[in-house]
N, C-alpha and C positions, 0 to 999 in steps of 0.2 A: 825294251821286252821282247822277244819274239814269239811269234807263236807254235805251239808245238807242231805245226805243218811245217812251218820255215825252220825249224831247225832242224829237222828230217833232211829236206831238200837242199841244205847247207852240206850237212854230216855227211848225208850218201852221193854229193858230187863226185866226179871224177877228178880230180885234182894234180898238174904236175908241181911237185917243187922247184920253186925257180932257182934256189941253190945248186941242187942235186939232179935237176933232172927226171926222179923219180917219180914215175907214175902210180900213185893212188886211185885204186877202182874199187869201189866197195861191192861192185853188183858180183852175185856168186851164179858163176857156171853151172853150179848144181840146181841152179832155181833162179832162171831169167826172172821171173816175176817175182822175188822176194820184195823188192822195193814197193812193186805197186799194190800188193799185201799188206804189206807197213804201212802206207800211207793211209790205206782202207781201215787198218783196224785205228789210227790214229785220228780219222774222220770221226768215226764210230765212238770214240772214247770223247772227242772233243762235244761231238752233238748229246752223247749220255749226258756230260756234267753239264751242259748247257740250261737239259730237261732237268737236274737236279735241280738246280741254284736256282731257275723260275721259280722250282714248287717249295724255296725255305720263306719264310715266313719275311715280311718287307721291317728290313729293320730304320727308324728312325733317325737321322742324323743329329738335327736337332733336338729330340725327346732324351737324345744319348748324352749329349751336352750339356743339356739343361738339367739334368741329374748329375751329372759331375760337378759342374757347377755349383748345383745347390749341395751337393756332400763336403765341395771346399769351401761355404758359404758355415755352415753348422758345424763342420771344424774350426776354423778361427774365431768362430764366437765362444764354440768353449774353450780352445786356448785360451781365450784372453780371458775368460771366467776366472782362470786360475794365474794369481798372481804369483812371478818368482821374484826370487834374490837376483838372478842373474844379469849380468852388464852388458854381458857380449854380442845379444841378440839373437844366440842362435837358441833352436828348441832342441828340450830333452824330449821326446815323447814318451817318455816311462815316467817324469816330472808330470806332465799334465794330466796321465792320465789315474796316477796316485792323486794327485793334487783334485783331479775331479770329482775321483771318487770318495773322497774326505769330505766335497763339497755339498754332493746329492744327499 
């Protein structure tokens, strides 16, 4: 992954096609400061993004993982409470839900 700044520098570099020899010059004759202004805007957006992200509440990956793990444990426990005549080891979620409803 590249940063936005790296992408702009790469896209707005003067390049010559090796096969054809055609020069691609993205500079604008009518606005020679265009790329400098564009880089300034990209940097401003990047700084603002960092500021916004730093203000977001911190997520605790361990807590998210544990909640997900607990959810799976509860599902397996409930699914195990439903006895099925199926012999192919597949799970039919509708059967489990209706079976649990009848046992609750």
